[in-house]
ChimeraX commands (.cxc) that place a marker at each C-alpha (Angstrom):
marker #1 position 15.20,16.02,14.90 radius 0.5
marker #1 position 11.58,15.63,13.39 radius 0.5
marker #1 position 8.67,15.46,15.82 radius 0.5
marker #1 position 6.24,12.58,14.77 radius 0.5
marker #1 position 2.75,11.55,15.51 radius 0.5
marker #1 position 0.52,8.63,14.18 radius 0.5
marker #1 position -3.57,9.25,13.50 radius 0.5
marker #1 position -5.24,5.81,13.94 radius 0.5
marker #1 position -4.00,3.40,16.73 radius 0.5
marker #1 position -5.06,0.18,15.62 radius 0.5
marker #1 position -2.81,-2.57,14.38 radius 0.5
marker #1 position -1.32,-0.68,11.49 radius 0.5
marker #1 position -0.96,2.58,13.38 radius 0.5
marker #1 position 1.06,0.95,16.12 radius 0.5
marker #1 position 3.19,-0.61,13.65 radius 0.5
marker #1 position 3.83,2.93,12.11 radius 0.5
marker #1 position 4.45,4.16,15.83 radius 0.5
marker #1 position 6.90,1.26,16.34 radius 0.5
marker #1 position 8.94,2.45,13.22 radius 0.5
marker #1 position 8.91,5.96,14.24 radius 0.5
marker #1 position 10.38,4.81,17.56 radius 0.5
marker #1 position 13.25,2.81,16.03 radius 0.5
marker #1 position 14.04,6.17,13.60 radius 0.5
marker #1 position 17.01,7.90,14.15 radius 0.5
marker #1 position 16.27,11.87,14.04 radius 0.5
marker #1 position 12.57,11.16,14.92 radius 0.5
marker #1 position 10.99,11.90,18.17 radius 0.5
marker #1 position 7.32,10.07,18.53 radius 0.5
marker #1 position 5.37,12.69,20.53 radius 0.5
marker #1 position 1.71,11.66,19.87 radius 0.5
marker #1 position -0.62,8.91,19.21 radius 0.5
marker #1 position -4.02,10.17,18.09 radius 0.5
marker #1 position -6.99,8.35,17.85 radius 0.5
marker #1 position -10.83,9.11,18.39 radius 0.5
marker #1 position -10.77,5.98,20.60 radius 0.5
marker #1 position -9.10,7.25,23.69 radius 0.5
marker #1 position -8.42,3.74,25.24 radius 0.5
marker #1 position -6.96,2.71,22.09 radius 0.5
marker #1 position -4.96,5.86,21.83 radius 0.5
marker #1 position -3.88,5.35,25.70 radius 0.5
marker #1 position -2.95,2.02,25.30 radius 0.5
marker #1 position -0.47,2.82,22.19 radius 0.5
marker #1 position 0.79,5.68,23.94 radius 0.5
marker #1 position 1.92,3.77,27.00 radius 0.5
marker #1 position 3.44,1.12,24.86 radius 0.5
marker #1 position 5.73,3.46,22.85 radius 0.5
marker #1 position 6.05,6.28,25.55 radius 0.5
marker #1 position 4.43,8.96,23.82 radius 0.5
marker #1 position 1.29,10.92,24.76 radius 0.5
marker #1 position -2.33,10.18,23.81 radius 0.5
marker #1 position -4.61,12.61,22.16 radius 0.5
marker #1 position -8.10,12.48,20.39 radius 0.5
marker #1 position -7.08,15.30,17.75 radius 0.5
marker #1 position -4.01,16.80,16.42 radius 0.5
marker #1 position -5.46,20.07,17.55 radius 0.5
marker #1 position -4.75,19.14,21.05 radius 0.5
marker #1 position -0.72,18.19,20.70 radius 0.5
marker #1 position 1.25,21.09,21.89 radius 0.5
marker #1 position 4.30,20.34,20.06 radius 0.5
marker #1 position 5.15,21.36,16.53 radius 0.5
marker #1 position 4.64,18.20,14.54 radius 0.5
marker #1 position 6.75,17.65,11.39 radius 0.5
marker #1 position 5.68,14.26,10.09 radius 0.5
marker #1 position 2.73,12.15,10.58 radius 0.5
marker #1 position 1.68,8.60,9.80 radius 0.5
marker #1 position -1.97,8.30,8.74 radius 0.5
marker #1 position -3.38,4.78,9.48 radius 0.5
marker #1 position -7.09,5.41,9.54 radius 0.5
marker #1 position -9.50,3.43,7.45 radius 0.5
marker #1 position -9.14,4.34,3.65 radius 0.5
marker #1 position -12.25,6.55,3.44 radius 0.5
marker #1 position -11.15,8.75,6.16 radius 0.5
marker #1 position -7.54,9.54,4.46 radius 0.5
marker #1 position -8.68,12.57,2.27 radius 0.5
marker #1 position -9.98,14.77,4.90 radius 0.5
marker #1 position -7.05,14.03,7.18 radius 0.5
marker #1 position -4.22,14.17,4.86 radius 0.5
marker #1 position -5.55,17.58,3.32 radius 0.5
marker #1 position -5.82,18.96,7.09 radius 0.5
marker #1 position -2.10,17.78,7.64 radius 0.5
marker #1 position -0.62,19.31,4.36 radius 0.5
marker #1 position -2.53,22.73,5.43 radius 0.5
marker #1 position -0.54,22.56,8.49 radius 0.5
marker #1 position 2.79,22.22,6.79 radius 0.5
marker #1 position 3.10,18.70,7.80 radius 0.5
marker #1 position 4.93,15.81,5.80 radius 0.5
marker #1 position 2.60,12.83,5.67 radius 0.5
marker #1 position 3.15,8.99,5.37 radius 0.5
marker #1 position -0.24,7.70,4.27 radius 0.5
marker #1 position -1.39,4.19,4.43 radius 0.5
marker #1 position -2.59,2.84,1.19 radius 0.5
marker #1 position -4.90,3.49,-0.49 radius 0.5
marker #1 position -4.17,7.37,-0.64 radius 0.5
marker #1 position -7.95,7.91,-1.08 radius 0.5
marker #1 position -10.66,5.87,-2.52 radius 0.5
marker #1 position -11.78,8.51,-5.03 radius 0.5
marker #1 position -9.84,9.96,-8.15 radius 0.5
marker #1 position -10.97,13.41,-7.80 radius 0.5
marker #1 position -9.98,13.41,-3.90 radius 0.5
marker #1 position -6.55,11.65,-4.77 radius 0.5
marker #1 position -5.80,14.46,-7.29 radius 0.5
marker #1 position -6.74,17.14,-4.81 radius 0.5
marker #1 position -4.25,15.85,-2.56 radius 0.5
marker #1 position -1.50,15.95,-5.16 radius 0.5
marker #1 position -2.43,19.47,-6.22 radius 0.5
marker #1 position -2.32,20.34,-2.37 radius 0.5
marker #1 position 1.16,18.74,-2.19 radius 0.5
marker #1 position 2.48,21.14,-5.13 radius 0.5
marker #1 position 1.04,24.15,-3.34 radius 0.5
marker #1 position 2.31,23.57,-0.02 radius 0.5
marker #1 position 5.67,22.13,-1.06 radius 0.5
marker #1 position 4.96,19.02,1.51 radius 0.5
marker #1 position 5.81,15.40,0.87 radius 0.5
marker #1 position 3.49,12.35,0.86 radius 0.5
marker #1 position 4.69,8.86,0.96 radius 0.5
marker #1 position 2.06,5.94,0.38 radius 0.5
marker #1 position 2.32,2.87,2.68 radius 0.5
marker #1 position 3.27,0.28,0.03 radius 0.5
marker #1 position 5.29,-1.61,2.58 radius 0.5
marker #1 position 5.42,-4.76,0.49 radius 0.5
marker #1 position 8.07,-3.30,-1.37 radius 0.5
marker #1 position 10.52,-3.80,1.62 radius 0.5
marker #1 position 9.74,-7.37,2.25 radius 0.5
marker #1 position 12.86,-9.59,1.40 radius 0.5
marker #1 position 11.17,-11.78,-1.05 radius 0.5
marker #1 position 10.19,-8.73,-3.10 radius 0.5
marker #1 position 13.44,-7.05,-2.73 radius 0.5
marker #1 position 15.34,-10.19,-3.99 radius 0.5
marker #1 position 12.73,-10.41,-6.88 radius 0.5
marker #1 position 13.50,-6.89,-8.04 radius 0.5
marker #1 position 17.20,-7.94,-7.96 radius 0.5
marker #1 position 16.59,-10.85,-10.19 radius 0.5
marker #1 position 13.96,-9.40,-12.63 radius 0.5
marker #1 position 16.41,-8.48,-15.29 radius 0.5
marker #1 position 17.57,-11.92,-15.83 radius 0.5
marker #1 position 13.96,-12.52,-17.44 radius 0.5
marker #1 position 14.58,-10.13,-20.31 radius 0.5
marker #1 position 11.64,-8.67,-21.82 radius 0.5
marker #1 position 8.57,-9.68,-20.11 radius 0.5
marker #1 position 5.49,-11.35,-21.76 radius 0.5
marker #1 position 3.04,-12.04,-19.22 radius 0.5
marker #1 position 2.37,-11.91,-15.24 radius 0.5
marker #1 position 0.09,-13.84,-13.26 radius 0.5
marker #1 position -0.81,-12.86,-9.68 radius 0.5
marker #1 position -3.24,-14.62,-7.16 radius 0.5
marker #1 position -3.98,-12.87,-3.84 radius 0.5
marker #1 position -6.35,-14.07,-1.03 radius 0.5
marker #1 position -6.94,-13.25,2.48 radius 0.5
marker #1 position -9.82,-14.05,5.28 radius 0.5
marker #1 position -11.98,-10.95,5.98 radius 0.5
marker #1 position -11.79,-9.95,9.63 radius 0.5
marker #1 position -15.04,-7.63,9.75 radius 0.5
marker #1 position -15.75,-8.43,13.08 radius 0.5
marker #1 position -15.66,-5.32,15.63 radius 0.5
marker #1 position -14.18,-2.24,14.30 radius 0.5
marker #1 position -13.07,-3.67,10.82 radius 0.5
marker #1 position -16.60,-3.55,9.53 radius 0.5
marker #1 position -14.77,-0.55,7.29 radius 0.5
marker #1 position -13.15,-3.20,5.07 radius 0.5
marker #1 position -16.40,-3.66,3.32 radius 0.5
marker #1 position -16.62,0.02,2.35 radius 0.5
marker #1 position -12.83,-0.17,0.98 radius 0.5
marker #1 position -13.18,-3.29,-1.17 radius 0.5
marker #1 position -10.91,-6.06,-2.12 radius 0.5
marker #1 position -9.16,-3.81,-4.72 radius 0.5
marker #1 position -8.32,-0.75,-2.43 radius 0.5
marker #1 position -7.71,-2.84,0.67 radius 0.5
marker #1 position -6.24,-5.97,-0.34 radius 0.5
marker #1 position -5.13,-6.34,-4.09 radius 0.5
marker #1 position -3.63,-2.60,-4.39 radius 0.5
marker #1 position -0.23,-3.94,-2.75 radius 0.5
marker #1 position -0.14,-6.43,-5.54 radius 0.5
marker #1 position -0.93,-3.95,-8.68 radius 0.5
marker #1 position 1.90,-1.70,-7.23 radius 0.5
marker #1 position 4.26,-4.55,-6.83 radius 0.5
marker #1 position 3.68,-5.73,-10.21 radius 0.5
marker #1 position 4.28,-2.19,-11.94 radius 0.5
marker #1 position 7.41,-1.65,-9.69 radius 0.5
marker #1 position 8.88,-4.97,-10.34 radius 0.5
marker #1 position 8.70,-4.56,-14.14 radius 0.5
marker #1 position 9.25,-0.87,-14.24 radius 0.5
marker #1 position 5.87,-0.43,-16.30 radius 0.5
marker #1 position 2.73,0.95,-15.80 radius 0.5
marker #1 position -1.05,-0.37,-16.63 radius 0.5
marker #1 position -2.13,0.66,-19.91 radius 0.5
marker #1 position -5.81,-1.02,-19.94 radius 0.5
marker #1 position -7.77,-2.97,-17.73 radius 0.5
marker #1 position -10.76,-5.55,-18.20 radius 0.5
marker #1 position -12.41,-6.51,-14.90 radius 0.5
marker #1 position -14.97,-8.80,-13.63 radius 0.5
marker #1 position -15.88,-8.00,-9.82 radius 0.5
marker #1 position -17.31,-10.27,-7.38 radius 0.5
marker #1 position -20.05,-8.60,-5.27 radius 0.5
marker #1 position -21.53,-11.82,-3.72 radius 0.5
marker #1 position -20.96,-10.89,-0.09 radius 0.5
marker #1 position -23.32,-7.88,-0.31 radius 0.5
marker #1 position -20.79,-5.18,0.29 radius 0.5
marker #1 position -20.95,-1.62,-0.71 radius 0.5
marker #1 position -18.02,-2.53,-3.00 radius 0.5
marker #1 position -16.44,-5.74,-4.48 radius 0.5
marker #1 position -14.85,-8.56,-2.30 radius 0.5
marker #1 position -13.34,-10.05,-5.27 radius 0.5
marker #1 position -11.65,-9.05,-8.61 radius 0.5
marker #1 position -10.39,-10.63,-11.86 radius 0.5
marker #1 position -8.61,-8.28,-14.18 radius 0.5
marker #1 position -6.99,-8.70,-17.47 radius 0.5
marker #1 position -4.29,-5.91,-17.78 radius 0.5
marker #1 position -2.21,-4.71,-20.66 radius 0.5
marker #1 position 1.11,-2.85,-19.47 radius 0.5
marker #1 position 3.04,-0.13,-21.25 radius 0.5
marker #1 position 5.92,-2.49,-22.05 radius 0.5
marker #1 position 3.72,-4.78,-23.90 radius 0.5
marker #1 position 3.32,-7.42,-20.97 radius 0.5
marker #1 position -0.19,-8.72,-20.15 radius 0.5
marker #1 position -1.48,-9.91,-16.89 radius 0.5
marker #1 position -3.89,-11.98,-15.30 radius 0.5
marker #1 position -4.67,-10.91,-11.55 radius 0.5
marker #1 position -7.11,-12.46,-9.33 radius 0.5
marker #1 position -7.69,-11.31,-5.86 radius 0.5
marker #1 position -10.31,-12.47,-3.44 radius 0.5
marker #1 position -11.35,-12.05,0.38 radius 0.5
marker #1 position -12.37,-15.40,1.50 radius 0.5
marker #1 position -15.23,-16.11,4.18 radius 0.5
marker #1 position -14.28,-18.06,7.41 radius 0.5
marker #1 position -11.44,-18.03,9.64 radius 0.5
marker #1 position -8.11,-17.74,8.65 radius 0.5
marker #1 position -4.71,-16.18,8.93 radius 0.5
marker #1 position -3.85,-12.68,7.55 radius 0.5
marker #1 position -0.90,-12.15,6.04 radius 0.5
marker #1 position 2.09,-14.33,4.83 radius 0.5
marker #1 position 1.57,-17.20,2.21 radius 0.5
marker #1 position -1.32,-15.18,0.81 radius 0.5
marker #1 position 0.20,-13.95,-2.50 radius 0.5
marker #1 position 1.87,-15.65,-5.65 radius 0.5
marker #1 position 3.16,-14.06,-8.70 radius 0.5
marker #1 position 4.48,-15.50,-11.81 radius 0.5
marker #1 position 6.37,-13.41,-14.40 radius 0.5
marker #1 position 7.13,-14.97,-17.65 radius 0.5
marker #1 position 9.96,-13.30,-20.06 radius 0.5
marker #1 position 11.82,-13.95,-23.01 radius 0.5
marker #1 position 14.52,-15.95,-20.84 radius 0.5
marker #1 position 12.22,-17.89,-18.74 radius 0.5
marker #1 position 10.02,-17.38,-15.64 radius 0.5
marker #1 position 10.19,-16.24,-12.24 radius 0.5
marker #1 position 7.49,-17.20,-9.46 radius 0.5
marker #1 position 7.39,-15.50,-6.26 radius 0.5
marker #1 position 5.76,-17.01,-3.35 radius 0.5
marker #1 position 5.40,-14.64,-0.24 radius 0.5
marker #1 position 6.93,-14.52,1.99 radius 0.5
marker #1 position 9.93,-16.71,1.59 radius 0.5
marker #1 position 10.27,-18.58,-1.83 radius 0.5
marker #1 position 11.45,-17.57,-5.42 radius 0.5
marker #1 position 11.50,-20.19,-8.25 radius 0.5
marker #1 position 13.71,-18.85,-11.09 radius 0.5
marker #1 position 13.95,-20.89,-14.33 radius 0.5
marker #1 position 16.11,-19.48,-17.01 radius 0.5
marker #1 position 19.67,-21.15,-18.02 radius 0.5
marker #1 position 19.07,-23.05,-14.72 radius 0.5
marker #1 position 16.44,-24.11,-12.43 radius 0.5
marker #1 position 16.95,-22.33,-8.94 radius 0.5
marker #1 position 14.98,-22.49,-5.91 radius 0.5
marker #1 position 15.76,-19.45,-3.81 radius 0.5
marker #1 position 14.67,-19.50,0.11 radius 0.5
marker #1 position 14.46,-15.98,1.47 radius 0.5
marker #1 position 14.62,-15.36,5.08 radius 0.5
marker #1 position 11.59,-13.12,5.57 radius 0.5
marker #1 position 11.38,-10.08,7.88 radius 0.5
marker #1 position 8.70,-9.50,10.27 radius 0.5
marker #1 position 5.87,-6.81,9.45 radius 0.5
marker #1 position 7.45,-4.38,12.03 radius 0.5
marker #1 position 10.85,-4.50,10.21 radius 0.5
marker #1 position 9.30,-3.74,6.75 radius 0.5
marker #1 position 7.58,-0.81,8.16 radius 0.5
marker #1 position 10.70,0.45,9.90 radius 0.5
marker #1 position 12.24,0.18,6.73 radius 0.5
marker #1 position 9.59,2.15,4.78 radius 0.5
marker #1 position 9.76,4.82,7.56 radius 0.5
marker #1 position 13.41,5.39,7.49 radius 0.5
marker #1 position 13.44,5.70,3.74 radius 0.5
marker #1 position 10.81,8.23,3.84 radius 0.5
marker #1 position 12.49,10.12,6.77 radius 0.5
marker #1 position 15.69,10.12,4.80 radius 0.5
marker #1 position 13.64,11.75,1.80 radius 0.5
marker #1 position 12.68,14.51,4.02 radius 0.5
marker #1 position 15.96,15.33,5.81 radius 0.5
marker #1 position 18.24,14.81,2.59 radius 0.5
marker #1 position 15.78,15.49,-0.08 radius 0.5
marker #1 position 16.34,11.90,-1.53 radius 0.5
marker #1 position 13.50,10.42,-3.82 radius 0.5
marker #1 position 10.79,8.37,-2.11 radius 0.5
marker #1 position 9.65,6.09,-4.86 radius 0.5
marker #1 position 6.08,5.34,-3.52 radius 0.5
marker #1 position 5.23,9.08,-3.53 radius 0.5
marker #1 position 2.22,10.94,-4.08 radius 0.5
marker #1 position 2.11,10.28,-7.95 radius 0.5
marker #1 position 2.17,6.45,-7.34 radius 0.5
marker #1 position -0.80,6.83,-4.82 radius 0.5
marker #1 position -2.71,8.75,-7.35 radius 0.5
marker #1 position -1.78,6.32,-10.11 radius 0.5
marker #1 position -3.20,3.20,-7.95 radius 0.5
marker #1 position -6.45,4.93,-7.07 radius 0.5
marker #1 position -6.86,5.94,-11.02 radius 0.5
marker #1 position -6.25,2.18,-11.67 radius 0.5
marker #1 position -8.70,0.88,-9.38 radius 0.5
marker #1 position -11.53,3.18,-10.80 radius 0.5
marker #1 position -10.39,2.04,-14.41 radius 0.5
marker #1 position -11.19,-1.54,-13.07 radius 0.5
marker #1 position -14.21,-0.36,-11.57 radius 0.5
marker #1 position -15.51,1.59,-14.74 radius 0.5
marker #1 position -14.62,-1.50,-16.88 radius 0.5
marker #1 position -16.84,-3.83,-14.73 radius 0.5
marker #1 position -19.74,-1.42,-14.79 radius 0.5
marker #1 position -19.56,-0.91,-18.58 radius 0.5
marker #1 position -18.43,-4.08,-19.59 radius 0.5
marker #1 position -15.49,-3.13,-21.88 radius 0.5
marker #1 position -11.88,-2.62,-21.65 radius 0.5
marker #1 position -10.88,0.76,-20.09 radius 0.5
marker #1 position -7.61,2.72,-20.89 radius 0.5
marker #1 position -6.04,3.92,-17.66 radius 0.5
marker #1 position -5.25,7.25,-19.43 radius 0.5
marker #1 position -9.14,8.06,-19.88 radius 0.5
marker #1 position -9.84,8.11,-16.03 radius 0.5
marker link #1:1,2 radius 0.2
marker link #1:2,3 radius 0.2
marker link #1:3,4 radius 0.2
marker link #1:4,5 radius 0.2
marker link #1:5,6 radius 0.2
marker link #1:6,7 radius 0.2
marker link #1:7,8 radius 0.2
marker link #1:8,9 radius 0.2
marker link #1:9,10 radius 0.2
marker link #1:10,11 radius 0.2
marker link #1:11,12 radius 0.2
marker link #1:12,13 radius 0.2
marker link #1:13,14 radius 0.2
marker link #1:14,15 radius 0.2
marker link #1:15,16 radius 0.2
marker link #1:16,17 radius 0.2
marker link #1:17,18 radius 0.2
marker link #1:18,19 radius 0.2
marker link #1:19,20 radius 0.2
marker link #1:20,21 radius 0.2
marker link #1:21,22 radius 0.2
marker link #1:22,23 radius 0.2
marker link #1:23,24 radius 0.2
marker link #1:24,25 radius 0.2
marker link #1:25,26 radius 0.2
marker link #1:26,27 radius 0.2
marker link #1:27,28 radius 0.2
marker link #1:28,29 radius 0.2
marker link #1:29,30 radius 0.2
marker link #1:30,31 radius 0.2
marker link #1:31,32 radius 0.2
marker link #1:32,33 radius 0.2
marker link #1:33,34 radius 0.2
marker link #1:34,35 radius 0.2
marker link #1:35,36 radius 0.2
marker link #1:36,37 radius 0.2
marker link #1:37,38 radius 0.2
marker link #1:38,39 radius 0.2
marker link #1:39,40 radius 0.2
marker link #1:40,41 radius 0.2
marker link #1:41,42 radius 0.2
marker link #1:42,43 radius 0.2
marker link #1:43,44 radius 0.2
marker link #1:44,45 radius 0.2
marker link #1:45,46 radius 0.2
marker link #1:46,47 radius 0.2
marker link #1:47,48 radius 0.2
marker link #1:48,49 radius 0.2
marker link #1:49,50 radius 0.2
marker link #1:50,51 radius 0.2
marker link #1:51,52 radius 0.2
marker link #1:52,53 radius 0.2
marker link #1:53,54 radius 0.2
marker link #1:54,55 radius 0.2
marker link #1:55,56 radius 0.2
marker link #1:56,57 radius 0.2
marker link #1:57,58 radius 0.2
marker link #1:58,59 radius 0.2
marker link #1:59,60 radius 0.2
marker link #1:60,61 radius 0.2
marker link #1:61,62 radius 0.2
marker link #1:62,63 radius 0.2
marker link #1:63,64 radius 0.2
marker link #1:64,65 radius 0.2
marker link #1:65,66 radius 0.2
marker link #1:66,67 radius 0.2
marker link #1:67,68 radius 0.2
marker link #1:68,69 radius 0.2
marker link #1:69,70 radius 0.2
marker link #1:70,71 radius 0.2
marker link #1:71,72 radius 0.2
marker link #1:72,73 radius 0.2
marker link #1:73,74 radius 0.2
marker link #1:74,75 radius 0.2
marker link #1:75,76 radius 0.2
marker link #1:76,77 radius 0.2
marker link #1:77,78 radius 0.2
marker link #1:78,79 radius 0.2
marker link #1:79,80 radius 0.2
marker link #1:80,81 radius 0.2
marker link #1:81,82 radius 0.2
marker link #1:82,83 radius 0.2
marker link #1:83,84 radius 0.2
marker link #1:84,85 radius 0.2
marker link #1:85,86 radius 0.2
marker link #1:86,87 radius 0.2
marker link #1:87,88 radius 0.2
marker link #1:88,89 radius 0.2
marker link #1:89,90 radius 0.2
marker link #1:90,91 radius 0.2
marker link #1:91,92 radius 0.2
marker link #1:92,93 radius 0.2
marker link #1:93,94 radius 0.2
marker link #1:94,95 radius 0.2
marker link #1:95,96 radius 0.2
marker link #1:96,97 radius 0.2
marker link #1:97,98 radius 0.2
marker link #1:98,99 radius 0.2
marker link #1:99,100 radius 0.2
marker link #1:100,101 radius 0.2
marker link #1:101,102 radius 0.2
marker link #1:102,103 radius 0.2
marker link #1:103,104 radius 0.2
marker link #1:104,105 radius 0.2
marker link #1:105,106 radius 0.2
marker link #1:106,107 radius 0.2
marker link #1:107,108 radius 0.2
marker link #1:108,109 radius 0.2
marker link #1:109,110 radius 0.2
marker link #1:110,111 radius 0.2
marker link #1:111,112 radius 0.2
marker link #1:112,113 radius 0.2
marker link #1:113,114 radius 0.2
marker link #1:114,115 radius 0.2
marker link #1:115,116 radius 0.2
marker link #1:116,117 radius 0.2
marker link #1:117,118 radius 0.2
marker link #1:118,119 radius 0.2
marker link #1:119,120 radius 0.2
marker link #1:120,121 radius 0.2
marker link #1:121,122 radius 0.2
marker link #1:122,123 radius 0.2
marker link #1:123,124 radius 0.2
marker link #1:124,125 radius 0.2
marker link #1:125,126 radius 0.2
marker link #1:126,127 radius 0.2
marker link #1:127,128 radius 0.2
marker link #1:128,129 radius 0.2
marker link #1:129,130 radius 0.2
marker link #1:130,131 radius 0.2
marker link #1:131,132 radius 0.2
marker link #1:132,133 radius 0.2
marker link #1:133,134 radius 0.2
marker link #1:134,135 radius 0.2
marker link #1:135,136 radius 0.2
marker link #1:136,137 radius 0.2
marker link #1:137,138 radius 0.2
marker link #1:138,139 radius 0.2
marker link #1:139,140 radius 0.2
marker link #1:140,141 radius 0.2
marker link #1:141,142 radius 0.2
marker link #1:142,143 radius 0.2
marker link #1:143,144 radius 0.2
marker link #1:144,145 radius 0.2
marker link #1:145,146 radius 0.2
marker link #1:146,147 radius 0.2
marker link #1:147,148 radius 0.2
marker link #1:148,149 radius 0.2
marker link #1:149,150 radius 0.2
marker link #1:150,151 radius 0.2
marker link #1:151,152 radius 0.2
marker link #1:152,153 radius 0.2
marker link #1:153,154 radius 0.2
marker link #1:154,155 radius 0.2
marker link #1:155,156 radius 0.2
marker link #1:156,157 radius 0.2
marker link #1:157,158 radius 0.2
marker link #1:158,159 radius 0.2
marker link #1:159,160 radius 0.2
marker link #1:160,161 radius 0.2
marker link #1:161,162 radius 0.2
marker link #1:162,163 radius 0.2
marker link #1:163,164 radius 0.2
marker link #1:164,165 radius 0.2
marker link #1:165,166 radius 0.2
marker link #1:166,167 radius 0.2
marker link #1:167,168 radius 0.2
marker link #1:168,169 radius 0.2
marker link #1:169,170 radius 0.2
marker link #1:170,171 radius 0.2
marker link #1:171,172 radius 0.2
marker link #1:172,173 radius 0.2
marker link #1:173,174 radius 0.2
marker link #1:174,175 radius 0.2
marker link #1:175,176 radius 0.2
marker link #1:176,177 radius 0.2
marker link #1:177,178 radius 0.2
marker link #1:178,179 radius 0.2
marker link #1:179,180 radius 0.2
marker link #1:180,181 radius 0.2
marker link #1:181,182 radius 0.2
marker link #1:182,183 radius 0.2
marker link #1:183,184 radius 0.2
marker link #1:184,185 radius 0.2
marker link #1:185,186 radius 0.2
marker link #1:186,187 radius 0.2
marker link #1:187,188 radius 0.2
marker link #1:188,189 radius 0.2
marker link #1:189,190 radius 0.2
marker link #1:190,191 radius 0.2
marker link #1:191,192 radius 0.2
marker link #1:192,193 radius 0.2
marker link #1:193,194 radius 0.2
marker link #1:194,195 radius 0.2
marker link #1:195,196 radius 0.2
marker link #1:196,197 radius 0.2
marker link #1:197,198 radius 0.2
marker link #1:198,199 radius 0.2
marker link #1:199,200 radius 0.2
marker link #1:200,201 radius 0.2
marker link #1:201,202 radius 0.2
marker link #1:202,203 radius 0.2
marker link #1:203,204 radius 0.2
marker link #1:204,205 radius 0.2
marker link #1:205,206 radius 0.2
marker link #1:206,207 radius 0.2
marker link #1:207,208 radius 0.2
marker link #1:208,209 radius 0.2
marker link #1:209,210 radius 0.2
marker link #1:210,211 radius 0.2
marker link #1:211,212 radius 0.2
marker link #1:212,213 radius 0.2
marker link #1:213,214 radius 0.2
marker link #1:214,215 radius 0.2
marker link #1:215,216 radius 0.2
marker link #1:216,217 radius 0.2
marker link #1:217,218 radius 0.2
marker link #1:218,219 radius 0.2
marker link #1:219,220 radius 0.2
marker link #1:220,221 radius 0.2
marker link #1:221,222 radius 0.2
marker link #1:222,223 radius 0.2
marker link #1:223,224 radius 0.2
marker link #1:224,225 radius 0.2
marker link #1:225,226 radius 0.2
marker link #1:226,227 radius 0.2
marker link #1:227,228 radius 0.2
marker link #1:228,229 radius 0.2
marker link #1:229,230 radius 0.2
marker link #1:230,231 radius 0.2
marker link #1:231,232 radius 0.2
marker link #1:232,233 radius 0.2
marker link #1:233,234 radius 0.2
marker link #1:234,235 radius 0.2
marker link #1:235,236 radius 0.2
marker link #1:236,237 radius 0.2
marker link #1:237,238 radius 0.2
marker link #1:238,239 radius 0.2
marker link #1:239,240 radius 0.2
marker link #1:240,241 radius 0.2
marker link #1:241,242 radius 0.2
marker link #1:242,243 radius 0.2
marker link #1:243,244 radius 0.2
marker link #1:244,245 radius 0.2
marker link #1:245,246 radius 0.2
marker link #1:246,247 radius 0.2
marker link #1:247,248 radius 0.2
marker link #1:248,249 radius 0.2
marker link #1:249,250 radius 0.2
marker link #1:250,251 radius 0.2
marker link #1:251,252 radius 0.2
marker link #1:252,253 radius 0.2
marker link #1:253,254 radius 0.2
marker link #1:254,255 radius 0.2
marker link #1:255,256 radius 0.2
marker link #1:256,257 radius 0.2
marker link #1:257,258 radius 0.2
marker link #1:258,259 radius 0.2
marker link #1:259,260 radius 0.2
marker link #1:260,261 radius 0.2
marker link #1:261,262 radius 0.2
marker link #1:262,263 radius 0.2
marker link #1:263,264 radius 0.2
marker link #1:264,265 radius 0.2
marker link #1:265,266 radius 0.2
marker link #1:266,267 radius 0.2
marker link #1:267,268 radius 0.2
marker link #1:268,269 radius 0.2
marker link #1:269,270 radius 0.2
marker link #1:270,271 radius 0.2
marker link #1:271,272 radius 0.2
marker link #1:272,273 radius 0.2
marker link #1:273,274 radius 0.2
marker link #1:274,275 radius 0.2
marker link #1:275,276 radius 0.2
marker link #1:276,277 radius 0.2
marker link #1:277,278 radius 0.2
marker link #1:278,279 radius 0.2
marker link #1:279,280 radius 0.2
marker link #1:280,281 radius 0.2
marker link #1:281,282 radius 0.2
marker link #1:282,283 radius 0.2
marker link #1:283,284 radius 0.2
marker link #1:284,285 radius 0.2
marker link #1:285,286 radius 0.2
marker link #1:286,287 radius 0.2
marker link #1:287,288 radius 0.2
marker link #1:288,289 radius 0.2
marker link #1:289,290 radius 0.2
marker link #1:290,291 radius 0.2
marker link #1:291,292 radius 0.2
marker link #1:292,293 radius 0.2
marker link #1:293,294 radius 0.2
marker link #1:294,295 radius 0.2
marker link #1:295,296 radius 0.2
marker link #1:296,297 radius 0.2
marker link #1:297,298 radius 0.2
marker link #1:298,299 radius 0.2
marker link #1:299,300 radius 0.2
marker link #1:300,301 radius 0.2
marker link #1:301,302 radius 0.2
marker link #1:302,303 radius 0.2
marker link #1:303,304 radius 0.2
marker link #1:304,305 radius 0.2
marker link #1:305,306 radius 0.2
marker link #1:306,307 radius 0.2
marker link #1:307,308 radius 0.2
marker link #1:308,309 radius 0.2
marker link #1:309,310 radius 0.2
marker link #1:310,311 radius 0.2
marker link #1:311,312 radius 0.2
marker link #1:312,313 radius 0.2
marker link #1:313,314 radius 0.2
marker link #1:314,315 radius 0.2
marker link #1:315,316 radius 0.2
marker link #1:316,317 radius 0.2
marker link #1:317,318 radius 0.2
marker link #1:318,319 radius 0.2
marker link #1:319,320 radius 0.2
marker link #1:320,321 radius 0.2
marker link #1:321,322 radius 0.2
view
């Protein structure tokens, strides 16, 4: 039985807590947040105890989900690794390449595991797309469009520090590479800073992949009211045998030897998080691989840094040079 805790008790943190609560061989012990009211409310909801710091938790903790804002991940994750705790960290792993690589080094030194929260891999529409992808044959091109409103009110102003790529689009960058089985080779980026944030609110990327495919990836936060999540992402893969368009959360158009419209029954976010957590717990208990491991977290941070450097230097940047 693994003793679990969640650090960060906002909306995403509660989804992690719910996932632990559903997981066999896991006992959710602690909900940790610097806001005592938020921690207390989450603890009451999930039958655990609330704390302001992991230092206050009396039980031995074996696994922790980190659901704090991205800029806080580095210090929290490094502390947990020092304590000998396995970590499921929300994306992005960090906002900086040097910090991400230090976390990877600490994993090697301590022998602890890190999983990165690319939970969209566990959504039905992308699992089905992964199954269908071989029908396309060699992939020549991919396009992606992602947009969400930016809810910066209240305690979510940290989103303007993370930026569009780390906070919004990194899911899609990860999904494209996972679906094709090929990493990005180079990127040319045009970034949008029109909202006056500390970093970009939109990104237009031209990407070359190691398998020879080329991508046009467009991601943008939109102002005004809107719904976050669902119907916010569309990807199209063009291959030697035809094309596949993925419309999150519930539709795939596959045009190869025939034209198919495949309706997918989506699962709620809570189920996608539960699947992710179960897979990570299994990797700890049984030594199974966890695909979205620390290396993938580092890679995503490196790719975003390559895009930032490309926009700044106004030229194509090779990811290996970061």
